[in-house]
NUKELO-701930 format. One record per residue (C-alpha): x, y, z; residue number from 1; residue in three letters. Coordinates in Angstrom, 1 decimal. Layout:
BEGIN
pt c1: X c2: Y c3: Z k: NUM r: Ala
...
END
This chain:
BEGIN
pt c1: 37.9 c2: -47.0 c3: 37.7 k: 1 r: Met
pt c1: 37.6 c2: -43.3 c3: 36.9 k: 2 r: Leu
pt c1: 37.4 c2: -44.0 c3: 33.1 k: 3 r: Ser
pt c1: 34.2 c2: -46.0 c3: 33.9 k: 4 r: Leu
pt c1: 32.7 c2: -43.6 c3: 36.4 k: 5 r: Leu
pt c1: 33.0 c2: -40.5 c3: 34.2 k: 6 r: Leu
pt c1: 30.7 c2: -41.7 c3: 31.5 k: 7 r: Pro
pt c1: 28.2 c2: -43.0 c3: 33.9 k: 8 r: Ala
pt c1: 28.1 c2: -39.3 c3: 35.6 k: 9 r: Met
pt c1: 27.7 c2: -37.8 c3: 32.4 k: 10 r: Leu
pt c1: 24.8 c2: -40.1 c3: 31.6 k: 11 r: Ala
pt c1: 23.2 c2: -39.2 c3: 34.9 k: 12 r: Ile
pt c1: 23.6 c2: -35.5 c3: 34.3 k: 13 r: Gln
pt c1: 22.3 c2: -35.7 c3: 31.0 k: 14 r: Ala
pt c1: 19.2 c2: -37.5 c3: 32.2 k: 15 r: Met
pt c1: 18.7 c2: -34.7 c3: 34.7 k: 16 r: Ala
pt c1: 18.9 c2: -31.9 c3: 32.1 k: 17 r: Val
pt c1: 15.7 c2: -29.9 c3: 31.6 k: 18 r: Met
pt c1: 14.1 c2: -30.0 c3: 28.1 k: 19 r: Glu
pt c1: 11.5 c2: -27.4 c3: 27.0 k: 20 r: Val
pt c1: 9.6 c2: -28.1 c3: 23.9 k: 21 r: Leu
pt c1: 7.3 c2: -25.8 c3: 21.9 k: 22 r: Val
pt c1: 5.8 c2: -26.1 c3: 18.2 k: 23 r: Pro
pt c1: 8.1 c2: -25.7 c3: 15.4 k: 24 r: Glu
pt c1: 5.3 c2: -24.4 c3: 13.3 k: 25 r: Gln
pt c1: 3.8 c2: -21.1 c3: 14.0 k: 26 r: Pro
pt c1: 0.7 c2: -20.9 c3: 16.2 k: 27 r: Val
pt c1: -2.2 c2: -19.3 c3: 14.2 k: 28 r: Val
pt c1: -4.9 c2: -17.6 c3: 16.3 k: 29 r: Ala
pt c1: -8.0 c2: -16.0 c3: 15.2 k: 30 r: Leu
pt c1: -8.4 c2: -12.3 c3: 16.0 k: 31 r: His
pt c1: -10.9 c2: -11.9 c3: 19.0 k: 32 r: Gly
pt c1: -10.6 c2: -15.6 c3: 19.9 k: 33 r: Arg
pt c1: -8.5 c2: -17.4 c3: 22.6 k: 34 r: Asp
pt c1: -5.3 c2: -19.1 c3: 21.7 k: 35 r: Ala
pt c1: -3.0 c2: -21.6 c3: 23.5 k: 36 r: Thr
pt c1: 0.8 c2: -21.3 c3: 23.1 k: 37 r: Leu
pt c1: 1.9 c2: -24.8 c3: 23.8 k: 38 r: Asn
pt c1: 4.9 c2: -25.5 c3: 25.8 k: 39 r: Cys
pt c1: 6.0 c2: -28.7 c3: 27.7 k: 40 r: Ser
pt c1: 8.9 c2: -29.7 c3: 29.8 k: 41 r: Phe
pt c1: 10.4 c2: -32.9 c3: 30.8 k: 42 r: Ser
pt c1: 12.6 c2: -33.5 c3: 34.0 k: 43 r: His
pt c1: 14.2 c2: -36.8 c3: 34.9 k: 44 r: Ala
pt c1: 13.5 c2: -36.5 c3: 38.5 k: 45 r: Asn
pt c1: 10.3 c2: -35.8 c3: 40.5 k: 46 r: Ser
pt c1: 9.9 c2: -32.3 c3: 41.7 k: 47 r: Phe
pt c1: 7.6 c2: -30.2 c3: 44.0 k: 48 r: Asn
pt c1: 5.6 c2: -27.2 c3: 42.5 k: 49 r: Leu
pt c1: 7.3 c2: -25.1 c3: 45.1 k: 50 r: Ser
pt c1: 10.6 c2: -25.9 c3: 43.0 k: 51 r: Asp
pt c1: 8.9 c2: -24.8 c3: 39.6 k: 52 r: Leu
pt c1: 9.3 c2: -21.4 c3: 38.1 k: 53 r: Ser
pt c1: 7.7 c2: -20.8 c3: 34.7 k: 54 r: Val
pt c1: 8.3 c2: -17.5 c3: 32.7 k: 55 r: Phe
pt c1: 6.6 c2: -16.3 c3: 29.4 k: 56 r: Trp
pt c1: 8.0 c2: -13.3 c3: 27.7 k: 57 r: Gln
pt c1: 8.1 c2: -11.4 c3: 24.5 k: 58 r: Leu
pt c1: 11.3 c2: -12.8 c3: 22.7 k: 59 r: Thr
pt c1: 12.4 c2: -9.5 c3: 21.2 k: 60 r: Asp
pt c1: 11.7 c2: -7.0 c3: 23.9 k: 61 r: Thr
pt c1: 12.0 c2: -9.3 c3: 27.1 k: 62 r: Lys
pt c1: 8.7 c2: -7.7 c3: 28.3 k: 63 r: Arg
pt c1: 6.8 c2: -10.1 c3: 30.9 k: 64 r: Ser
pt c1: 3.7 c2: -11.9 c3: 29.6 k: 65 r: Val
pt c1: 3.3 c2: -14.2 c3: 32.4 k: 66 r: His
pt c1: 5.1 c2: -15.3 c3: 35.5 k: 67 r: Gly
pt c1: 4.6 c2: -18.3 c3: 38.0 k: 68 r: Tyr
pt c1: 6.7 c2: -19.3 c3: 41.0 k: 69 r: Trp
pt c1: 6.0 c2: -20.2 c3: 44.7 k: 70 r: Gly
pt c1: 3.0 c2: -22.1 c3: 43.4 k: 71 r: Glu
pt c1: 1.3 c2: -18.9 c3: 42.2 k: 72 r: Arg
pt c1: 1.1 c2: -16.5 c3: 39.5 k: 73 r: Asp
pt c1: 3.4 c2: -13.6 c3: 39.8 k: 74 r: Gln
pt c1: 2.0 c2: -10.8 c3: 37.6 k: 75 r: Leu
pt c1: 3.6 c2: -7.5 c3: 39.0 k: 76 r: Thr
pt c1: 5.9 c2: -7.1 c3: 36.1 k: 77 r: Asp
pt c1: 3.3 c2: -8.2 c3: 33.6 k: 78 r: Gln
pt c1: 3.2 c2: -5.9 c3: 30.4 k: 79 r: Ala
pt c1: 0.0 c2: -3.8 c3: 30.8 k: 80 r: Glu
pt c1: -1.6 c2: -5.0 c3: 27.6 k: 81 r: Arg
pt c1: -1.6 c2: -8.5 c3: 28.7 k: 82 r: Phe
pt c1: -3.5 c2: -7.7 c3: 32.0 k: 83 r: Ala
pt c1: -6.5 c2: -10.2 c3: 32.6 k: 84 r: Asn
pt c1: -5.7 c2: -11.9 c3: 29.5 k: 85 r: Arg
pt c1: -3.2 c2: -14.7 c3: 30.4 k: 86 r: Thr
pt c1: -3.3 c2: -17.8 c3: 32.5 k: 87 r: Ser
pt c1: -1.5 c2: -21.2 c3: 32.9 k: 88 r: Leu
pt c1: -3.0 c2: -24.6 c3: 33.4 k: 89 r: Phe
pt c1: -2.3 c2: -25.2 c3: 37.2 k: 90 r: Pro
pt c1: -3.6 c2: -28.7 c3: 37.4 k: 91 r: Ala
pt c1: -1.3 c2: -29.7 c3: 34.6 k: 92 r: Gln
pt c1: 1.9 c2: -28.2 c3: 35.7 k: 93 r: Leu
pt c1: 3.2 c2: -31.1 c3: 37.6 k: 94 r: Gly
pt c1: 2.7 c2: -33.2 c3: 34.6 k: 95 r: Leu
pt c1: 5.1 c2: -30.9 c3: 32.4 k: 96 r: Gly
pt c1: 2.5 c2: -28.7 c3: 30.9 k: 97 r: Asn
pt c1: 3.8 c2: -25.0 c3: 31.1 k: 98 r: Ala
pt c1: 1.3 c2: -23.9 c3: 28.1 k: 99 r: Ser
pt c1: -0.1 c2: -20.3 c3: 28.2 k: 100 r: Leu
pt c1: -3.7 c2: -19.5 c3: 27.5 k: 101 r: Leu
pt c1: -3.9 c2: -16.0 c3: 25.8 k: 102 r: Leu
pt c1: -7.5 c2: -14.6 c3: 25.7 k: 103 r: Ser
pt c1: -9.1 c2: -12.3 c3: 23.2 k: 104 r: Arg
pt c1: -6.3 c2: -12.2 c3: 20.7 k: 105 r: Val
pt c1: -5.5 c2: -9.1 c3: 18.9 k: 106 r: Val
pt c1: -3.3 c2: -8.3 c3: 16.0 k: 107 r: Val
pt c1: -0.7 c2: -6.4 c3: 18.3 k: 108 r: Ala
pt c1: -0.2 c2: -10.0 c3: 20.2 k: 109 r: Asp
pt c1: 1.5 c2: -11.3 c3: 16.7 k: 110 r: Glu
pt c1: 5.1 c2: -11.9 c3: 17.4 k: 111 r: Gly
pt c1: 7.8 c2: -14.5 c3: 19.2 k: 112 r: Ser
pt c1: 7.2 c2: -15.7 c3: 22.5 k: 113 r: Tyr
pt c1: 9.5 c2: -17.4 c3: 24.8 k: 114 r: Thr
pt c1: 8.7 c2: -20.2 c3: 27.3 k: 115 r: Cys
pt c1: 11.4 c2: -20.3 c3: 30.2 k: 116 r: Phe
pt c1: 11.0 c2: -23.2 c3: 32.6 k: 117 r: Val
pt c1: 13.2 c2: -23.9 c3: 35.8 k: 118 r: Arg
pt c1: 13.4 c2: -26.9 c3: 38.1 k: 119 r: Val
pt c1: 16.9 c2: -27.0 c3: 39.5 k: 120 r: Gln
pt c1: 17.9 c2: -26.9 c3: 35.9 k: 121 r: Asp
pt c1: 16.4 c2: -24.7 c3: 33.3 k: 122 r: Tyr
pt c1: 15.8 c2: -24.5 c3: 29.7 k: 123 r: Asp
pt c1: 13.7 c2: -22.2 c3: 27.2 k: 124 r: Ser
pt c1: 12.3 c2: -22.3 c3: 23.8 k: 125 r: Ala
pt c1: 10.7 c2: -19.8 c3: 21.5 k: 126 r: Ser
pt c1: 7.5 c2: -20.0 c3: 19.2 k: 127 r: Leu
pt c1: 5.8 c2: -17.7 c3: 16.8 k: 128 r: Leu
pt c1: 2.4 c2: -16.3 c3: 17.1 k: 129 r: Leu
pt c1: 0.5 c2: -15.3 c3: 14.0 k: 130 r: Gln
pt c1: -2.8 c2: -13.7 c3: 13.9 k: 131 r: Val
pt c1: -5.6 c2: -14.0 c3: 11.3 k: 132 r: Ala
pt c1: -8.9 c2: -12.6 c3: 10.5 k: 133 r: Ala
pt c1: -11.2 c2: -13.6 c3: 7.8 k: 134 r: Pro
pt c1: -12.1 c2: -10.9 c3: 5.2 k: 135 r: Tyr
pt c1: -15.7 c2: -10.1 c3: 4.3 k: 136 r: Ser
pt c1: -16.9 c2: -11.3 c3: 0.9 k: 137 r: Lys
pt c1: -15.4 c2: -8.9 c3: -1.7 k: 138 r: Pro
pt c1: -17.7 c2: -6.6 c3: -3.6 k: 139 r: Val
pt c1: -16.8 c2: -5.5 c3: -7.3 k: 140 r: Val
pt c1: -18.1 c2: -2.2 c3: -8.7 k: 141 r: Thr
pt c1: -17.8 c2: -0.5 c3: -12.0 k: 142 r: Leu
pt c1: -16.9 c2: 3.2 c3: -11.9 k: 143 r: Gln
pt c1: -20.0 c2: 5.3 c3: -12.7 k: 144 r: Thr
pt c1: -18.9 c2: 7.8 c3: -15.2 k: 145 r: Glu
pt c1: -21.0 c2: 9.5 c3: -18.1 k: 146 r: Ala
pt c1: -19.9 c2: 9.1 c3: -21.7 k: 147 r: Asn
pt c1: -18.3 c2: 5.7 c3: -21.5 k: 148 r: Leu
pt c1: -18.0 c2: 4.1 c3: -24.8 k: 149 r: Arg
pt c1: -16.6 c2: 0.7 c3: -26.0 k: 150 r: Pro
pt c1: -12.8 c2: 1.0 c3: -26.2 k: 151 r: Gly
pt c1: -12.6 c2: 3.3 c3: -23.3 k: 152 r: Asp
pt c1: -10.5 c2: 2.5 c3: -20.3 k: 153 r: Glu
pt c1: -12.6 c2: 1.8 c3: -17.1 k: 154 r: Val
pt c1: -11.7 c2: 1.0 c3: -13.5 k: 155 r: Ala
pt c1: -13.1 c2: -2.0 c3: -11.6 k: 156 r: Leu
pt c1: -13.0 c2: -1.6 c3: -7.9 k: 157 r: Thr
pt c1: -12.8 c2: -4.8 c3: -5.6 k: 158 r: Cys
pt c1: -13.2 c2: -4.1 c3: -1.8 k: 159 r: Val
pt c1: -13.1 c2: -6.5 c3: 1.3 k: 160 r: Ala
pt c1: -12.6 c2: -5.4 c3: 5.0 k: 161 r: Tyr
pt c1: -12.0 c2: -6.7 c3: 8.4 k: 162 r: Gly
pt c1: -9.3 c2: -9.1 c3: 7.4 k: 163 r: Gly
pt c1: -5.7 c2: -9.9 c3: 8.4 k: 164 r: Tyr
pt c1: -2.9 c2: -10.4 c3: 7.2 k: 165 r: Pro
pt c1: -2.7 c2: -9.0 c3: 3.7 k: 166 r: Glu
pt c1: -4.6 c2: -11.1 c3: 1.3 k: 167 r: Ala
pt c1: -3.5 c2: -12.2 c3: -2.2 k: 168 r: Ser
pt c1: -5.8 c2: -10.7 c3: -5.0 k: 169 r: Val
pt c1: -6.4 c2: -12.5 c3: -8.2 k: 170 r: Ile
pt c1: -8.4 c2: -10.8 c3: -11.1 k: 171 r: Trp
pt c1: -9.6 c2: -12.8 c3: -14.0 k: 172 r: Lys
pt c1: -11.6 c2: -12.3 c3: -17.0 k: 173 r: Asp
pt c1: -14.5 c2: -14.5 c3: -18.1 k: 174 r: Gly
pt c1: -12.2 c2: -16.8 c3: -20.1 k: 175 r: Gly
pt c1: -10.1 c2: -17.4 c3: -16.8 k: 176 r: Gly
pt c1: -7.1 c2: -15.3 c3: -18.1 k: 177 r: Arg
pt c1: -5.0 c2: -13.8 c3: -15.1 k: 178 r: Asn
pt c1: -5.3 c2: -10.0 c3: -15.1 k: 179 r: Leu
pt c1: -3.3 c2: -9.3 c3: -11.8 k: 180 r: Thr
pt c1: -0.6 c2: -7.4 c3: -13.5 k: 181 r: Asp
pt c1: -2.9 c2: -4.7 c3: -14.3 k: 182 r: Asn
pt c1: -3.9 c2: -3.9 c3: -10.7 k: 183 r: Ile
pt c1: -3.3 c2: -1.6 c3: -7.9 k: 184 r: Thr
pt c1: -4.0 c2: -2.6 c3: -4.4 k: 185 r: Thr
pt c1: -4.1 c2: -0.6 c3: -1.2 k: 186 r: Ser
pt c1: -4.4 c2: -1.4 c3: 2.6 k: 187 r: Leu
pt c1: -6.0 c2: 0.7 c3: 5.3 k: 188 r: Val
pt c1: -5.9 c2: -0.5 c3: 9.0 k: 189 r: Ala
pt c1: -8.5 c2: 0.3 c3: 11.4 k: 190 r: Asn
pt c1: -7.8 c2: 0.8 c3: 15.2 k: 191 r: Glu
pt c1: -7.8 c2: -2.9 c3: 15.8 k: 192 r: Glu
pt c1: -5.2 c2: -3.4 c3: 12.9 k: 193 r: Gly
pt c1: -7.5 c2: -5.2 c3: 10.8 k: 194 r: Leu
pt c1: -7.4 c2: -4.2 c3: 7.0 k: 195 r: Phe
pt c1: -9.8 c2: -2.8 c3: 4.4 k: 196 r: Thr
pt c1: -8.2 c2: -4.1 c3: 1.2 k: 197 r: Met
pt c1: -9.1 c2: -2.2 c3: -2.1 k: 198 r: Thr
pt c1: -7.8 c2: -3.6 c3: -5.5 k: 199 r: Ser
pt c1: -8.5 c2: -1.7 c3: -8.7 k: 200 r: Val
pt c1: -8.3 c2: -3.2 c3: -12.2 k: 201 r: Leu
pt c1: -8.1 c2: -1.2 c3: -15.3 k: 202 r: Thr
pt c1: -9.4 c2: -2.8 c3: -18.5 k: 203 r: Val
pt c1: -10.7 c2: -1.7 c3: -21.9 k: 204 r: Val
pt c1: -14.4 c2: -1.4 c3: -21.9 k: 205 r: Leu
pt c1: -16.3 c2: -4.2 c3: -23.9 k: 206 r: Glu
pt c1: -19.9 c2: -5.0 c3: -23.6 k: 207 r: Pro
pt c1: -21.0 c2: -8.3 c3: -22.3 k: 208 r: Asn
pt c1: -17.6 c2: -9.1 c3: -20.4 k: 209 r: Ser
pt c1: -17.2 c2: -10.6 c3: -17.2 k: 210 r: Thr
pt c1: -14.6 c2: -10.3 c3: -14.6 k: 211 r: Tyr
pt c1: -13.8 c2: -11.9 c3: -11.2 k: 212 r: Ser
pt c1: -11.9 c2: -10.9 c3: -8.2 k: 213 r: Cys
pt c1: -10.7 c2: -13.4 c3: -5.7 k: 214 r: Gly
pt c1: -9.3 c2: -13.0 c3: -2.2 k: 215 r: Leu
pt c1: -7.1 c2: -15.6 c3: -0.6 k: 216 r: Ile
pt c1: -6.0 c2: -15.2 c3: 3.1 k: 217 r: Asn
pt c1: -2.5 c2: -16.8 c3: 3.3 k: 218 r: Pro
pt c1: -3.0 c2: -18.1 c3: 6.9 k: 219 r: Leu
pt c1: -6.6 c2: -19.3 c3: 6.9 k: 220 r: Leu
pt c1: -6.6 c2: -20.4 c3: 3.1 k: 221 r: Gly
pt c1: -10.0 c2: -19.2 c3: 3.0 k: 222 r: Asp
pt c1: -11.2 c2: -17.8 c3: -0.5 k: 223 r: Glu
pt c1: -13.7 c2: -15.2 c3: -1.3 k: 224 r: Gly
pt c1: -14.9 c2: -14.4 c3: -4.9 k: 225 r: Tyr
pt c1: -17.0 c2: -11.6 c3: -6.7 k: 226 r: Ala
pt c1: -18.0 c2: -11.1 c3: -10.0 k: 227 r: Phe
pt c1: -19.2 c2: -8.4 c3: -12.4 k: 228 r: Val
pt c1: -20.5 c2: -8.3 c3: -15.7 k: 229 r: Thr
pt c1: -20.5 c2: -5.4 c3: -18.1 k: 230 r: Ile
pt c1: -23.5 c2: -5.2 c3: -20.4 k: 231 r: Thr
pt c1: -24.8 c2: -2.8 c3: -22.8 k: 232 r: Gly
pt c1: -26.8 c2: -1.0 c3: -20.0 k: 233 r: Gln
pt c1: -23.5 c2: -0.3 c3: -18.1 k: 234 r: Asn
pt c1: -22.4 c2: 2.0 c3: -21.2 k: 235 r: Ile
pt c1: -23.9 c2: 5.4 c3: -21.3 k: 236 r: Ala
pt c1: -24.7 c2: 6.7 c3: -24.8 k: 237 r: Phe
pt c1: -22.7 c2: 9.9 c3: -25.3 k: 238 r: Pro
pt c1: -24.7 c2: 13.0 c3: -25.3 k: 239 r: Pro
pt c1: -22.9 c2: 14.3 c3: -28.3 k: 240 r: Val
pt c1: -23.6 c2: 11.4 c3: -30.4 k: 241 r: Ala
pt c1: -27.2 c2: 11.6 c3: -29.1 k: 242 r: Leu
pt c1: -27.7 c2: 15.2 c3: -30.4 k: 243 r: Trp
pt c1: -26.0 c2: 14.2 c3: -33.8 k: 244 r: Val
pt c1: -28.4 c2: 11.3 c3: -34.2 k: 245 r: Thr
pt c1: -31.5 c2: 13.3 c3: -33.4 k: 246 r: Val
pt c1: -30.1 c2: 16.1 c3: -35.7 k: 247 r: Gly
pt c1: -29.7 c2: 13.6 c3: -38.6 k: 248 r: Leu
pt c1: -33.2 c2: 12.2 c3: -37.9 k: 249 r: Ala
pt c1: -34.9 c2: 15.8 c3: -38.0 k: 250 r: Val
pt c1: -33.0 c2: 16.5 c3: -41.2 k: 251 r: Cys
pt c1: -34.1 c2: 13.2 c3: -42.8 k: 252 r: Leu
pt c1: -37.8 c2: 13.8 c3: -41.8 k: 253 r: Leu
pt c1: -37.6 c2: 17.4 c3: -43.3 k: 254 r: Val
pt c1: -36.2 c2: 16.0 c3: -46.5 k: 255 r: Leu
pt c1: -38.7 c2: 13.3 c3: -46.8 k: 256 r: Leu
pt c1: -41.6 c2: 15.9 c3: -46.2 k: 257 r: Val
pt c1: -40.1 c2: 18.4 c3: -48.7 k: 258 r: Ala
pt c1: -39.6 c2: 15.4 c3: -51.3 k: 259 r: Leu
pt c1: -43.2 c2: 14.4 c3: -50.8 k: 260 r: Ala
pt c1: -44.4 c2: 17.9 c3: -51.1 k: 261 r: Ala
pt c1: -42.3 c2: 18.3 c3: -54.4 k: 262 r: Val
pt c1: -43.7 c2: 14.9 c3: -55.7 k: 263 r: Cys
pt c1: -47.2 c2: 16.1 c3: -54.9 k: 264 r: Arg
pt c1: -46.7 c2: 19.5 c3: -56.8 k: 265 r: Arg
pt c1: -45.2 c2: 17.6 c3: -59.6 k: 266 r: Lys
pt c1: -47.9 c2: 15.1 c3: -59.9 k: 267 r: Ile
pt c1: -50.4 c2: 18.0 c3: -59.6 k: 268 r: Lys
pt c1: -48.9 c2: 20.0 c3: -62.5 k: 269 r: Glu
pt c1: -48.7 c2: 16.7 c3: -64.6 k: 270 r: Ser
pt c1: -52.2 c2: 16.1 c3: -64.1 k: 271 r: Cys
pt c1: -53.2 c2: 19.9 c3: -64.9 k: 272 r: Glu
pt c1: -51.1 c2: 19.5 c3: -68.0 k: 273 r: Glu
pt c1: -52.8 c2: 16.3 c3: -69.1 k: 274 r: Ala
pt c1: -56.1 c2: 17.8 c3: -68.5 k: 275 r: Arg
pt c1: -55.2 c2: 20.8 c3: -70.7 k: 276 r: Arg
pt c1: -54.0 c2: 18.8 c3: -73.3 k: 277 r: Glu
pt c1: -57.1 c2: 16.7 c3: -73.4 k: 278 r: Ala
pt c1: -59.2 c2: 19.8 c3: -73.5 k: 279 r: Glu
pt c1: -57.1 c2: 21.2 c3: -76.5 k: 280 r: Glu
pt c1: -57.5 c2: 18.0 c3: -78.3 k: 281 r: Ala
pt c1: -61.3 c2: 18.0 c3: -77.8 k: 282 r: Lys
pt c1: -61.5 c2: 21.7 c3: -78.9 k: 283 r: Glu
pt c1: -59.5 c2: 20.8 c3: -81.9 k: 284 r: Leu
pt c1: -61.7 c2: 17.9 c3: -82.8 k: 285 r: Glu
pt c1: -64.8 c2: 19.9 c3: -82.4 k: 286 r: Glu
pt c1: -63.3 c2: 22.6 c3: -84.8 k: 287 r: Glu
pt c1: -62.5 c2: 20.1 c3: -87.4 k: 288 r: Glu
pt c1: -65.9 c2: 18.5 c3: -87.0 k: 289 r: Ser
pt c1: -67.2 c2: 21.9 c3: -87.8 k: 290 r: Lys
pt c1: -65.1 c2: 22.5 c3: -90.8 k: 291 r: Thr
pt c1: -66.1 c2: 19.2 c3: -92.1 k: 292 r: Ala
pt c1: -69.9 c2: 20.0 c3: -91.8 k: 293 r: Met
pt c1: -69.5 c2: 23.4 c3: -93.4 k: 294 r: Thr
pt c1: -67.8 c2: 21.9 c3: -96.5 k: 295 r: Leu
pt c1: -70.3 c2: 19.3 c3: -96.9 k: 296 r: Leu
pt c1: -73.1 c2: 22.0 c3: -96.7 k: 297 r: Asn
pt c1: -71.7 c2: 24.1 c3: -99.5 k: 298 r: Ser
END
């Protein structure tokens, strides 16, 4: 008989055991928005709310996030940073819903939370809260330095702000080739913990080249892209080369003027010489005519 009763007693005991369930996957909450940390419990027997206790706490530090027993909230030991930001769903407690509503989520709320429920028996389970914030649309700029020439190295800067967590950055050229190995990326957090992300790509300057910077938020999956095209207008003509060109132009002009003057003088001299030769030939012809006339008269 005992051998038959023991399994039955164990089965009844197992049915009475409390079971608390929370999401296995992390809960992703948007910065500044409200988030619900789902927690449900099952109990084989009916119970009164006066017998129910619910505790939410930070898993690592054991700091109290929200407490409930005696049919009302118990917030005396609540961590100060959660004040006026937490609540349960009282109408659903009797249905096994011990979820926590966390208002105005901030980056500092990220972490592991434990839901503890007791009704005669007790059980607990932990979930992970992750905070996300979308980045602004990235902006790409080309460094503004004088004396840039094709073949020089130039830095392209991609900036986006107000996001969380750290985003993945992808740089590509106009042909779609991944240039991410040539970048340096930095993060600066503001007082809210949100990041300004700056990524710098160093490339060899070539006119009419296009580059793109893409940011991907790993939690939200959203993407933002920006493009920059380097044209001939982006490249400043070197002052040294400009002066050399101007000097060569001046020299060429002077040379042409001098050549024209020489040619003009040569032409003038040639004309004068031709005129003299014509006059000498005329004089010689006249003398020969006079000599001929003299011979005929004699």
